[in-house]
ROMARDREN-618370 format. One record per residue (C-alpha): residue in three letters; x, y, z. Coordinates in steps of 0.02 Angstrom, whole numbers, m for minus. Example, Ala and Ser with C-alpha at 12.3 -4.5 7.8 and 13.67 -1.06 7.14 Angstrom:
PT|ALA|615|m225|390
PT|SER|684|m53|357
//
This chain:
PT|MET|8582|2834|446
PT|SER|8617|2980|336
PT|SER|8500|3137|342
PT|ASP|8456|3094|161
PT|ARG|8435|2890|187
PT|ALA|8312|2965|352
PT|ASP|8214|3084|248
PT|ILE|8189|2938|104
PT|ALA|8143|2799|237
PT|HIS|8032|2927|305
PT|TRP|7934|2971|136
PT|LEU|7929|2781|80
PT|THR|7838|2735|245
PT|GLN|7717|2883|242
PT|ASN|7671|2835|54
PT|GLN|7655|2645|112
PT|ILE|7764|2605|m23
PT|SER|7805|2439|m53
PT|GLU|7929|2426|m209
PT|VAL|8049|2552|m273
PT|GLU|8123|2558|m440
PT|CYS|8313|2615|m432
PT|LEU|8330|2687|m583
PT|ILE|8499|2763|m683
PT|PRO|8486|2831|m854
PT|ASP|8611|2757|m994
PT|ILE|8713|2829|m1123
PT|SER|8544|2854|m1223
PT|GLY|8444|2897|m1094
PT|THR|8351|2753|m1063
PT|ALA|8293|2700|m909
PT|ARG|8393|2561|m832
PT|GLY|8408|2487|m655
PT|LYS|8313|2363|m530
PT|PHE|8151|2335|m441
PT|VAL|8181|2316|m258
PT|PRO|8073|2281|m103
PT|VAL|8046|2421|m2
PT|GLU|8105|2328|157
PT|GLN|8276|2277|72
PT|PHE|8285|2461|1
PT|LEU|8286|2504|166
PT|GLY|8404|2376|229
PT|GLN|8549|2424|133
PT|SER|8663|2571|130
PT|GLU|8700|2558|m68
PT|ALA|8643|2469|m234
PT|ARG|8746|2400|m370
PT|LEU|8750|2378|m560
PT|PRO|8874|2317|m668
PT|GLU|8954|2476|m733
PT|ALA|8932|2409|m922
PT|VAL|8733|2438|m910
PT|LEU|8783|2623|m944
PT|ILE|8863|2603|m1123
PT|GLN|8722|2485|m1176
PT|THR|8665|2521|m1375
PT|VAL|8478|2542|m1403
PT|THR|8465|2375|m1439
PT|GLY|8543|2308|m1273
PT|GLU|8689|2245|m1352
PT|TYR|8879|2307|m1320
PT|SER|9013|2385|m1440
PT|ASP|9160|2262|m1488
PT|THR|9268|2397|m1387
PT|HIS|9173|2407|m1237
PT|TRP|9308|2321|m1129
PT|ASP|9401|2472|m1159
PT|PHE|9299|2579|m1070
PT|VAL|9235|2457|m924
PT|GLU|9337|2334|m805
PT|PRO|9350|2169|m916
PT|THR|9313|2073|m765
PT|ASP|9125|2162|m775
PT|THR|9131|2247|m606
PT|ASP|8998|2317|m514
PT|MET|8973|2515|m480
PT|ILE|8896|2593|m322
PT|LEU|8724|2666|m348
PT|LEU|8669|2803|m207
PT|PRO|8482|2870|m219
PT|ASP|8470|3058|m242
PT|PRO|8315|3121|m128
PT|ASP|8278|3246|m246
PT|THR|8235|3122|m362
PT|LEU|8104|3021|m261
PT|ARG|7934|3023|m346
PT|ILE|7782|2897|m327
PT|VAL|7740|2803|m477
PT|PRO|7567|2839|m537
PT|TRP|7531|2708|m655
PT|ALA|7594|2571|m556
PT|SER|7457|2437|m471
PT|LYS|7543|2429|m309
PT|PRO|7597|2573|m205
PT|THR|7778|2606|m299
PT|ALA|7908|2736|m282
PT|GLN|8053|2790|m425
PT|ILE|8219|2862|m376
PT|ILE|8357|2906|m486
PT|HIS|8538|2847|m434
PT|ASN|8709|2937|m421
PT|CYS|8835|2814|m511
PT|PHE|9013|2795|m428
PT|THR|9153|2689|m466
PT|MET|9214|2562|m328
PT|ASP|9332|2705|m283
PT|GLY|9198|2818|m229
PT|GLU|9220|2946|m374
PT|PRO|9087|2996|m500
PT|HIS|9068|2859|m637
PT|PRO|9134|2937|m785
PT|LEU|9020|2852|m903
PT|SER|8859|2907|m811
PT|THR|8788|3046|m920
PT|ARG|8698|3123|m768
PT|ASN|8871|3150|m702
PT|ILE|8933|3222|m866
PT|LEU|8795|3355|m847
PT|ARG|8859|3376|m676
PT|ARG|9028|3427|m719
PT|ILE|8973|3580|m845
PT|LEU|8863|3625|m725
PT|ASN|9019|3650|m596
PT|LEU|9122|3756|m721
PT|TYR|8981|3873|m698
PT|GLU|8957|3869|m508
PT|GLU|9158|3883|m487
PT|ASP|9119|4064|m579
PT|GLY|8976|4107|m484
PT|LEU|8839|4078|m621
PT|ARG|8695|3966|m642
PT|PRO|8606|3908|m791
PT|VAL|8433|3902|m808
PT|VAL|8345|3804|m947
PT|ALA|8162|3779|m1001
PT|PRO|8149|3621|m1116
PT|GLU|7988|3605|m1235
PT|MET|7956|3422|m1284
PT|GLU|7881|3368|m1441
PT|PHE|7799|3189|m1465
PT|TYR|7687|3091|m1570
PT|LEU|7520|2989|m1534
PT|ALA|7510|2823|m1640
PT|ALA|7392|2703|m1654
PT|ARG|7458|2537|m1581
PT|ASN|7601|2468|m1709
PT|THR|7649|2281|m1669
PT|ASN|7732|2250|m1839
PT|SER|7886|2362|m1856
PT|ALA|7884|2324|m2035
PT|ASP|7719|2447|m2039
PT|GLU|7723|2632|m2049
PT|LEU|7648|2739|m1906
PT|GLN|7468|2790|m1925
PT|PRO|7388|2936|m1809
PT|PRO|7261|2853|m1678
PT|ILE|7083|2860|m1682
PT|GLY|7013|3006|m1567
PT|ARG|6853|3021|m1481
PT|SER|6770|3076|m1646
PT|GLY|6805|2896|m1702
PT|ARG|6919|2968|m1847
PT|ALA|7108|2988|m1853
PT|GLU|7196|3170|m1911
PT|SER|7215|3190|m2098
PT|SER|7263|3375|m2107
PT|ARG|7376|3504|m2022
PT|LEU|7302|3559|m1865
PT|SER|7456|3673|m1776
PT|PHE|7373|3747|m1623
PT|SER|7196|3682|m1649
PT|ILE|7099|3667|m1489
PT|ASP|6985|3548|m1548
PT|ALA|7120|3426|m1617
PT|MET|7183|3425|m1415
PT|ALA|7009|3387|m1361
PT|GLU|7009|3227|m1485
PT|PHE|7132|3154|m1329
PT|ASP|7070|3244|m1188
PT|ASP|7064|3071|m1096
PT|PHE|7251|3034|m1119
PT|VAL|7299|3233|m1088
PT|ALA|7205|3210|m921
PT|ASP|7285|3058|m875
PT|MET|7467|3138|m934
PT|TYR|7428|3296|m812
PT|SER|7370|3168|m676
PT|TYR|7534|3075|m679
PT|ALA|7638|3227|m702
PT|ARG|7562|3317|m546
PT|ALA|7599|3155|m428
PT|GLN|7774|3159|m480
PT|LYS|7789|3353|m442
PT|LEU|7864|3376|m646
PT|ASP|7855|3568|m683
PT|VAL|7741|3543|m837
PT|ASP|7676|3706|m905
PT|THR|7556|3719|m1084
PT|ILE|7526|3590|m1197
PT|ILE|7486|3640|m1378
PT|HIS|7443|3532|m1550
PT|GLU|7587|3540|m1659
PT|ASN|7601|3537|m1833
PT|GLY|7601|3349|m1879
PT|ALA|7450|3225|m1850
PT|ALA|7422|3192|m1660
PT|GLN|7591|3270|m1638
PT|MET|7597|3375|m1464
PT|GLU|7706|3489|m1368
PT|ILE|7715|3524|m1190
PT|ASN|7834|3669|m1094
PT|PHE|7902|3642|m930
PT|VAL|7939|3786|m830
PT|HIS|8108|3853|m839
PT|GLY|8229|3799|m676
PT|ASP|8383|3709|m624
PT|ALA|8469|3613|m776
PT|LEU|8498|3445|m675
PT|SER|8306|3450|m602
PT|LEU|8240|3465|m771
PT|ALA|8344|3347|m855
PT|ASP|8280|3220|m720
PT|GLN|8105|3287|m761
PT|VAL|8122|3255|m947
PT|PHE|8201|3087|m904
PT|THR|8043|3046|m802
PT|PHE|7923|3130|m912
PT|LYS|7949|3026|m1072
PT|ARG|7917|2869|m958
PT|THR|7763|2953|m899
PT|VAL|7696|2992|m1078
PT|ARG|7714|2828|m1145
PT|GLU|7637|2743|m982
PT|ALA|7481|2869|m1016
PT|ALA|7465|2812|m1194
PT|HIS|7473|2629|m1146
PT|LYS|7335|2667|m1024
PT|HIS|7208|2722|m1164
PT|GLY|7277|2588|m1291
PT|ILE|7389|2694|m1398
PT|TYR|7588|2722|m1422
PT|ALA|7685|2898|m1377
PT|THR|7844|2908|m1470
PT|PHE|7990|3045|m1457
PT|MET|8059|2965|m1605
PT|ALA|8154|3121|m1697
PT|LYS|8060|3098|m1870
PT|PRO|7929|2928|m1848
PT|MET|7836|2966|m2009
PT|GLN|7897|3011|m2194
PT|SER|7746|3126|m2219
PT|GLU|7747|3220|m2050
PT|PRO|7867|3342|m1970
PT|GLY|8007|3288|m1859
PT|SER|7993|3297|m1649
PT|ALA|8119|3430|m1569
PT|MET|8186|3460|m1388
PT|HIS|8201|3644|m1407
PT|ILE|8299|3715|m1244
PT|HIS|8279|3881|m1194
PT|GLN|8426|3945|m1084
PT|SER|8488|4095|m972
PT|VAL|8644|4111|m865
PT|VAL|8602|4188|m700
PT|GLU|8725|4266|m558
PT|ARG|8714|4130|m419
PT|ASP|8697|4272|m286
PT|GLY|8577|4379|m320
PT|GLY|8507|4295|m492
PT|ALA|8534|4440|m612
PT|ASN|8527|4380|m782
PT|ILE|8702|4413|m863
PT|PHE|8627|4432|m1038
PT|ILE|8576|4610|m1007
PT|ASP|8645|4764|m940
PT|LYS|8574|4882|m816
PT|SER|8498|4968|m960
PT|GLY|8412|4828|m1037
PT|GLU|8537|4784|m1184
PT|HIS|8615|4630|m1234
PT|THR|8781|4616|m1149
PT|PRO|8944|4544|m1237
PT|ALA|8909|4385|m1134
PT|PHE|8753|4356|m1216
PT|LEU|8822|4357|m1396
PT|SER|8974|4277|m1344
PT|TYR|8876|4146|m1276
PT|ILE|8772|4128|m1447
PT|ALA|8929|4132|m1548
PT|GLY|8979|3979|m1434
PT|LEU|8815|3876|m1495
PT|GLN|8889|3929|m1680
PT|HIS|9045|3861|m1650
PT|TYR|9035|3707|m1567
PT|THR|8860|3635|m1628
PT|PRO|8919|3558|m1769
PT|GLU|9040|3450|m1670
PT|LEU|8924|3422|m1539
PT|ILE|8782|3370|m1671
PT|SER|8782|3193|m1607
PT|LEU|8721|3238|m1435
PT|TYR|8583|3326|m1517
PT|ALA|8551|3206|m1638
PT|SER|8586|3039|m1544
PT|ASN|8504|2903|m1647
PT|VAL|8508|2845|m1848
PT|ASN|8345|2919|m1845
PT|SER|8374|3094|m1800
PT|TYR|8459|3134|m1956
PT|ARG|8299|3126|m2055
PT|ARG|8232|3275|m1948
PT|LEU|8394|3381|m1985
PT|ALA|8351|3393|m2174
PT|PRO|8328|3549|m2281
PT|ARG|8163|3618|m2298
PT|ILE|8076|3504|m2166
PT|SER|8072|3649|m2017
PT|ALA|8225|3598|m1919
PT|PRO|8381|3698|m1924
PT|VAL|8526|3655|m2042
PT|SER|8642|3816|m2014
PT|MET|8720|3899|m1884
PT|ASP|8613|4059|m1885
PT|TRP|8527|4158|m1749
PT|GLY|8393|4285|m1744
PT|TYR|8270|4366|m1630
PT|ASP|8110|4283|m1627
PT|ASN|8146|4189|m1793
PT|ARG|8076|4001|m1786
PT|THR|8181|3967|m1951
PT|THR|8358|3989|m1855
PT|ALA|8441|3870|m1761
PT|PHE|8470|3978|m1613
PT|ARG|8299|4107|m1590
PT|VAL|8303|4259|m1453
PT|PRO|8137|4261|m1410
PT|SER|8046|4441|m1378
PT|GLY|8016|4469|m1198
PT|PRO|8052|4575|m1039
PT|GLY|8242|4601|m1009
PT|PRO|8266|4490|m873
PT|ALA|8196|4342|m974
PT|THR|8322|4367|m1102
PT|ARG|8374|4197|m1145
PT|VAL|8414|4108|m1306
PT|GLU|8322|3943|m1375
PT|ASN|8435|3803|m1448
PT|ARG|8322|3706|m1576
PT|PHE|8451|3571|m1631
PT|PRO|8409|3440|m1504
PT|GLY|8284|3313|m1567
PT|ALA|8147|3246|m1449
PT|ASP|8234|3072|m1459
PT|VAL|8413|3156|m1357
PT|ASN|8479|3097|m1198
PT|PRO|8437|3247|m1089
PT|TYR|8571|3230|m980
PT|LEU|8684|3255|m1148
PT|ALA|8600|3386|m1253
PT|PHE|8569|3508|m1076
PT|ALA|8774|3477|m1055
PT|ALA|8828|3516|m1243
PT|THR|8715|3658|m1260
PT|LEU|8784|3740|m1102
PT|ALA|8956|3684|m1130
PT|SER|8952|3776|m1293
PT|GLY|8893|3931|m1231
PT|TYR|9014|3925|m1071
PT|LEU|9153|3902|m1182
PT|GLY|9079|4041|m1296
PT|MET|9097|4158|m1151
PT|LYS|9262|4106|m1090
PT|LYS|9336|4110|m1243
PT|GLN|9236|4281|m1295
PT|LEU|9191|4225|m1457
PT|GLN|9116|4342|m1599
PT|ALA|8930|4304|m1655
PT|THR|8888|4319|m1824
PT|GLN|8759|4465|m1849
PT|PRO|8565|4400|m1832
PT|HIS|8486|4332|m1986
PT|MET|8357|4431|m2059
PT|GLY|8220|4329|m2163
PT|THR|8203|4142|m2185
PT|ALA|8342|4027|m2143
PT|ASN|8256|3873|m2217
PT|GLU|8344|3873|m2377
PT|ASP|8525|3904|m2290
PT|LYS|8666|3809|m2331
PT|VAL|8666|3630|m2237
PT|GLU|8821|3665|m2093
PT|VAL|8788|3508|m1988
PT|ALA|8806|3320|m2021
PT|ARG|8666|3211|m2109
PT|SER|8716|3050|m2033
PT|LEU|8753|2991|m1860
PT|GLU|8932|2910|m1925
PT|GLU|8978|3082|m1998
PT|GLY|8915|3178|m1828
PT|LEU|9041|3070|m1725
PT|ARG|9178|3097|m1833
PT|HIS|9164|3277|m1771
PT|LEU|9142|3238|m1578
PT|ARG|9332|3267|m1530
PT|ASP|9369|3428|m1647
PT|SER|9405|3509|m1496
PT|PRO|9524|3484|m1356
PT|GLU|9423|3594|m1241
PT|ILE|9268|3483|m1267
PT|GLU|9361|3318|m1240
PT|GLU|9406|3407|m1070
PT|MET|9248|3451|m1010
PT|PHE|9164|3297|m1059
PT|GLY|9305|3166|m1031
PT|GLU|9404|3078|m1148
PT|ARG|9358|2911|m1090
PT|PHE|9158|2953|m1096
PT|LEU|9169|3021|m1275
PT|SER|9258|2880|m1333
PT|ALA|9133|2761|m1249
PT|TYR|8989|2881|m1342
PT|THR|9073|2861|m1515
PT|ALA|9089|2677|m1498
PT|VAL|8914|2636|m1437
PT|LYS|8839|2741|m1569
PT|LEU|8948|2669|m1711
PT|HIS|8899|2509|m1659
PT|GLU|8714|2571|m1691
PT|PHE|8747|2667|m1843
PT|GLU|8840|2501|m1921
PT|ALA|8686|2378|m1863
PT|PHE|8573|2495|m1960
PT|ASN|8675|2518|m2093
PT|GLN|8657|2330|m2117
PT|VAL|8478|2321|m2161
PT|VAL|8401|2357|m2342
PT|SER|8278|2458|m2344
PT|ALA|8107|2455|m2443
PT|TRP|8163|2597|m2563
PT|GLU|8314|2504|m2608
PT|ARG|8233|2350|m2667
PT|GLU|8095|2487|m2745
PT|HIS|8231|2573|m2854
PT|LEU|8384|2479|m2867
PT|LEU|8309|2300|m2880
PT|LEU|8303|2299|m3056
PT|GLN|8363|2442|m3119
PT|VAL|8546|2466|m3071
//
């Protein structure tokens, strides 16, 4: 037994685990996998799942061309547990562990359709240059009353006062206190899983919250965001309400984002390469921003990965639509927060809360990496509000996907097979959505056109 397997076995025994959730994130960031009795888990050297699981749509279907990306024999892939992701499942009724698995082909190669492997590919490029990205995501989400009829609009849940929110309560302490029991359980679950969550605030929307993560390693934090989404939903279920990470769940409320703070440090020594010894911003820092500006239009479908995502990316609704950057300017797409020199970083405000975190991290880090390698030049920082700027990104999932392979360097970094599969999956979702006739169309077109 390898040292990793021995460590896992020891942890499972010490915690008297009876069942193990073997997990992988699929192309949309949904948790897929299997439940395995602990005795079976300990007795096997590997697990297996059909590789096609990686490229299911959000409805559990497959694109018409999915056999172009996986073996037509519907072959398995090999799953090996990552010991760094071993966690308790605090909401389970019996002692249960969860562990995210690495995906390999039957030949033992990292599976090219695994989004976790995609992020690793980008991080390896930094590693080869003696660098290490540091990220800190901010996750926004809504609490909502239970909604068992998808035709009904979402409503804010009833708080401890017996009333639902009906006004803008950004940063309100009292509004947060309305859901004290939920917040307490959410933090309890997070601590049990050793998630590096920090502060929580009430955001601008009705029962909208934001929680910040402590900065750290990109792969670890992508795993944590993947786990956190399940955690929040489970904590909400315990209290008879829903939690949603949809980018725009309600017409009259703001969207939800996953803002990504990012910097790059030297692998040896940990110095932030975005500032020099005198505390000034370096050319690498400005080129990193330029990379974000240059590549975001073609990578937008990784930041806005669902048909609903583009309802958030619209003019004058607080989400970015242009490529501007600015100092401590929350109206720009790329914000440079104020702070001490070693904390110099840039915040990418494009990703929605509905993203696959592995792909969103990969996209933003790949953009910055290419900006530095190509020594791209950033625009001048934006002064004033950018809310009225010209729209410079796609307004639909289909349009975003058309730009996904505009640059050969992006195709090389992500892999042609992966980008083709991602496009096929998301186009299938778009076409399925596009077949649905909305209430707006019936209201305004039925008898008038």
